[in-house]
C-alpha positions in Angstrom: 124.3 56.5 185.9 125.8 53.1 186.9 127.9 50.8 184.7 125.0 48.7 183.5 122.9 51.8 182.5 126.0 53.3 180.8 126.4 50.1 178.7 122.7 50.1 177.7 122.7 53.8 176.8 125.8 53.4 174.7 124.4 50.3 172.9 121.3 52.3 172.0 123.4 55.1 170.5 126.0 53.0 168.8 124.8 49.5 168.3 127.7 48.0 170.2 127.1 46.2 173.5 130.1 45.9 175.9 130.7 42.6 177.6 133.2 44.4 180.0 131.4 47.5 181.0 134.3 48.8 183.1 136.2 49.5 179.8 133.4 51.8 178.6 133.2 53.5 182.0 136.9 54.1 182.0 136.9 55.4 178.4 134.3 58.0 179.4 136.0 59.1 182.6 138.0 62.3 182.3 141.0 62.8 184.5 139.3 65.7 186.3 136.8 63.3 187.9 139.0 60.2 188.3 139.1 58.8 191.8 142.8 58.3 191.7 145.5 56.3 190.0 144.9 55.7 186.3 141.2 55.2 186.5 140.6 57.6 183.6 140.8 57.5 179.8 144.3 58.7 179.0 145.9 55.3 178.5 142.9 54.1 176.4 143.2 57.3 174.4 146.8 56.4 173.5 145.8 53.0 172.2 142.6 54.1 170.5 144.5 56.7 168.4 146.6 53.8 167.0 143.7 51.5 166.4 141.8 54.3 164.5 144.9 55.1 162.3 145.3 51.5 161.4 141.7 50.9 160.4 141.4 54.1 158.4 144.8 53.6 156.7 143.7 50.2 155.6 140.5 51.6 154.2 142.2 54.4 152.3 144.8 52.0 150.9 142.0 49.8 149.5 139.7 52.7 148.4 142.4 54.8 146.6 144.7 52.4 144.7 146.1 55.1 142.5 146.8 57.7 145.3 150.3 58.5 146.3 151.6 58.1 149.8 151.4 61.9 150.3 147.8 62.0 149.2 146.8 59.1 151.5 148.6 60.8 154.4 146.6 64.0 153.9 143.3 62.0 153.8 144.4 60.0 156.9 145.2 63.2 158.8 141.8 64.6 158.0 140.1 61.4 159.2 141.9 61.0 162.5 142.5 64.6 163.7 141.0 65.7 167.0 138.3 67.8 165.4 137.0 64.8 163.4 137.0 62.5 166.5 135.2 65.2 168.5 132.5 65.3 165.8 132.1 61.6 165.9 131.9 61.8 169.7 129.0 64.3 169.5 127.2 62.1 166.9 127.4 59.2 169.4 126.3 61.4 172.3 129.5 60.8 174.3 129.3 64.3 175.8 125.9 63.5 177.3 127.1 60.1 178.6 130.2 61.6 180.1 128.1 64.2 182.0 125.7 61.5 183.2 128.6 59.3 184.3 130.3 62.1 186.2 127.1 63.2 187.9 127.8 65.3 191.1 131.6 64.7 190.8 131.8 67.0 187.8 133.1 70.3 189.2 133.1 71.8 185.7 130.5 70.1 183.5 131.4 72.4 180.6 134.7 70.4 180.2 132.7 67.6 178.5 131.8 70.0 175.7 135.5 70.7 174.9 136.6 69.6 171.5 139.9 68.3 172.9 138.1 66.3 175.7 135.6 64.9 173.3 138.2 63.9 170.7 140.2 62.1 173.5 137.1 60.3 174.7 136.3 59.1 171.2 139.7 57.6 170.8 139.4 56.0 174.3 136.1 54.4 173.4 137.7 53.0 170.2 140.4 51.4 172.4 137.7 50.0 174.8 135.8 48.4 171.9 139.1 46.9 170.6 140.0 45.5 174.0 136.4 44.3 174.6 135.7 42.7 171.2 138.9 42.5 169.2 140.1 44.1 166.1 137.3 43.0 163.8 134.6 44.5 166.1 136.7 47.7 166.4 137.0 47.8 162.6 133.3 47.4 162.2 132.6 50.1 164.8 135.0 52.6 163.2 133.9 52.0 159.7 130.2 52.5 160.7 131.0 55.7 162.8 133.2 57.1 160.0 131.0 56.0 157.1 129.8 59.5 156.2 133.3 60.8 156.1 134.6 57.8 154.1 131.8 58.2 151.6 132.3 61.9 151.1 134.7 63.5 148.6 137.4 64.4 151.1 139.1 67.7 150.8 142.8 66.8 150.9 144.3 70.2 151.2 147.5 70.4 153.2 147.1 71.4 156.9 148.1 75.0 157.6 151.4 74.2 159.3 152.6 72.0 156.3 151.4 74.6 153.9 153.2 77.5 155.7 156.4 75.5 155.8 156.3 74.8 152.1 155.5 78.4 151.3 158.4 79.7 153.5 160.8 77.3 151.9 159.6 78.2 148.4 160.3 81.9 149.2 163.7 81.1 150.6 162.7 82.1 154.1 163.6 80.6 157.4 161.6 77.7 158.8 158.6 78.8 160.8 159.2 78.6 164.6 156.3 78.1 167.1 156.3 79.2 170.7 153.7 79.4 173.5 152.5 82.9 174.3 150.1 82.0 177.1 148.0 79.3 178.7 144.8 80.0 180.6 142.1 77.9 182.3 142.3 74.8 184.5 144.6 71.8 183.7 141.7 69.7 182.4 140.4 72.4 180.0 143.3 74.8 179.0 143.3 77.4 176.3 146.6 78.0 174.5 147.8 81.0 172.5 150.6 80.0 170.2 152.8 82.2 168.0 154.4 81.4 164.7 157.3 83.5 163.6 159.5 83.5 160.5 162.7 85.2 161.2 163.1 88.7 159.5 159.6 88.4 158.0 156.6 88.3 160.4 154.6 86.6 163.0 151.0 85.6 163.9 149.2 84.0 166.8 146.4 81.4 167.1 144.2 80.2 170.0 142.7 76.8 170.7 142.2 74.1 173.4 145.4 72.2 172.5 148.9 73.4 171.5 148.7 71.5 168.2 145.4 73.1 167.2 146.6 76.6 168.3 149.7 76.2 166.1 147.5 75.3 163.2 145.4 78.3 163.9 148.5 80.6 164.0 149.8 79.1 160.7 146.4 79.7 159.1 146.4 83.3 160.3 149.9 83.8 158.8 148.9 82.4 155.4 145.7 84.6 155.4 147.8 87.6 156.2 150.0 86.8 153.2 147.0 86.0 151.1 148.2 82.4 150.5 145.4 80.0 149.7 145.5 76.6 151.4 
């Protein structure tokens, strides 16, 4: 798939037409197939994460005028976390576009199904839209793509790590400590096993495709073992 075909395919899926197709191409290029230098989406991912947070924070601020800072922070975390971005990426068909763009250069096509890779690609695409069309275009794109989530009654439970820390402090226990147990797989698609331990109390492990997600999984396992509801 060449750049023009990629732009057309993306417009059919999302409604947004890129004027600078190279931005979309770079946003959908994973580091495992980059030709060298920074011709992949990692820098765009960094920017897109911030653009997404700004737009969603503005929306939550307007939509929930009576919510506290803590409540809005929980809602924001739900909206911008990697799992949510990966879901939006699948809805937009970014996994299929990345595979088509990679073509024969993809030594491991399964990498484009990874939640971590898809979440990063989604953030990179948001940055590409921002650079191509400006903040208003990016805002419109994000609010359209996130509209089902914004319209839903969001569950604002604390994330497992925050919940475990509060539980431990409430019990007068030491602060949970996280450590890496193992890392497997190639650099572009690793699997982490992380452990959480509370001194003189207990420990649990969790597994995921990023350290952050594995830590959350470990914290959730700890809470379940202690029969603590999130």
